[in-house]
C-alpha positions as CSV (number, residue, x, y, z in Angstrom):
1,M,-8.6,14.6,11.1
2,S,-4.8,14.2,11.3
3,H,-3.4,10.9,11.9
4,E,0.0,12.2,13.0
5,T,0.2,9.6,15.7
6,D,2.8,7.2,16.7
7,F,0.7,4.7,14.9
8,L,1.4,5.9,11.6
9,S,4.7,7.0,12.2
10,D,5.7,3.2,13.3
11,L,4.6,1.7,10.2
12,V,7.7,1.5,8.7
13,L,8.6,-0.5,11.4
14,L,6.1,-2.6,11.2
15,R,7.7,-4.3,8.1
16,N,10.2,-5.9,11.0
17,D,8.5,-5.7,13.7
18,P,5.0,-7.4,12.8
19,G,4.5,-7.5,17.1
20,L,3.5,-3.4,16.6
21,V,0.1,-4.4,14.9
22,T,-1.0,-6.5,18.0
23,E,0.0,-3.6,19.9
24,I,-2.1,-0.9,17.3
25,E,-5.0,-3.8,17.2
26,Q,-5.3,-3.4,21.1
27,H,-6.0,0.6,20.8
28,A,-8.1,0.1,18.0
29,L,-10.6,-2.4,20.4
30,K,-10.7,0.4,22.5
31,G,-12.2,2.8,20.0
32,N,-9.3,4.8,19.1
33,P,-10.0,5.9,15.3
34,H,-6.2,7.1,14.6
35,A,-5.5,2.9,15.6
36,Q,-8.2,2.4,13.8
37,Y,-7.2,4.0,10.4
38,A,-3.7,2.8,11.1
39,L,-5.3,-0.9,11.1
40,G,-7.1,0.2,8.1
41,L,-3.9,1.0,6.1
42,I,-1.7,-1.8,7.6
43,Y,-4.0,-4.3,5.9
44,A,-4.6,-2.8,2.7
45,E,-0.9,-2.4,2.2
46,G,0.4,-5.6,4.1
47,R,2.9,-4.0,6.9
48,G,3.7,-6.6,9.5
49,V,0.6,-8.5,8.1
50,S,-0.5,-10.2,5.2
51,I,-2.8,-7.9,2.8
52,D,-6.6,-8.3,3.7
53,L,-8.7,-6.4,2.1
54,S,-11.4,-7.3,4.2
55,R,-9.9,-6.4,7.4
56,S,-9.0,-3.1,6.3
57,W,-12.5,-2.2,4.8
58,A,-13.9,-2.9,8.1
59,W,-10.9,-1.4,10.3
60,L,-11.3,1.9,8.0
61,T,-15.6,1.8,8.0
62,L,-15.2,1.9,12.4
63,A,-12.6,5.3,11.7
64,V,-15.3,6.4,9.1
65,M,-18.2,6.0,11.9
66,Q,-15.8,8.5,13.8
67,G,-16.1,10.9,11.5
68,D,-12.9,10.4,9.9
69,R,-12.5,11.5,6.4
70,E,-9.3,10.5,5.4
71,A,-10.4,6.8,6.3
72,E,-13.3,7.4,4.2
73,T,-11.2,8.6,1.3
74,L,-8.8,5.4,1.6
75,R,-11.9,2.9,2.3
76,N,-13.3,4.2,-0.9
77,I,-9.9,3.3,-2.5
78,V,-9.4,-0.1,-1.1
79,G,-13.4,-0.7,-1.8
80,I,-12.5,-0.6,-5.7
81,D,-10.6,-3.6,-5.3
82,L,-13.2,-5.4,-2.9
83,T,-14.8,-8.6,-4.6
84,D,-18.7,-8.8,-3.5
85,R,-17.6,-11.6,-1.4
86,E,-14.9,-9.6,0.3
87,Y,-17.2,-6.9,1.0
88,Q,-19.6,-8.6,2.6
89,D,-16.9,-10.3,4.7
90,G,-16.0,-6.4,5.6
91,K,-18.8,-5.6,6.6
92,S,-20.1,-8.1,8.9
93,L,-16.4,-7.9,10.5
94,A,-16.9,-4.2,11.1
95,A,-20.4,-4.6,12.6
96,D,-18.2,-7.9,15.3
97,L,-15.7,-5.2,15.5
98,E,-18.3,-2.5,16.9
99,Q,-20.0,-4.7,19.0
100,A,-16.6,-5.6,20.4
101,I,-15.6,-2.2,21.2
102,Q,-19.3,-1.1,22.7
103,S,-19.1,-4.6,24.8
104,G,-15.8,-3.3,26.3
105,P,-12.4,-4.7,26.5
106,D,-13.0,-8.4,27.9
107,V,-15.3,-9.2,24.5
108,H,-12.8,-9.3,21.1
C-alpha cells in the first residue's frame, strides 16, 4: 500500500502547524488507513505533537489491521522502543480507537 497522500506530503508542515494533526486524526477516526499510518508516523517522530510511542503503535496497528504492510514495518520499529507499560497502553488505545471507528463519527 502506497502512502503518497496529502497526509504524508503535509508532514513537513506539521512542525509549523500542529493544527494539521487534528485534521488528519479526523480522517483516521473515519477509518482512513493512510491517515492512520500518518498519525503513527507523526507520534513516532513528534511532528507537531510530543512523541508518544503508545499512540503511534495504536494508530499503526489500526492501519495494519487493514492490510498496510508499511505500517506493520513501522510498528515493528516503534515496538522495539516500547516499555511493557507503553505496549499495554498502545494495545488498549488501539482497541478503544477501533471501537470508536466502528461506532461512527459521534464517538471518540
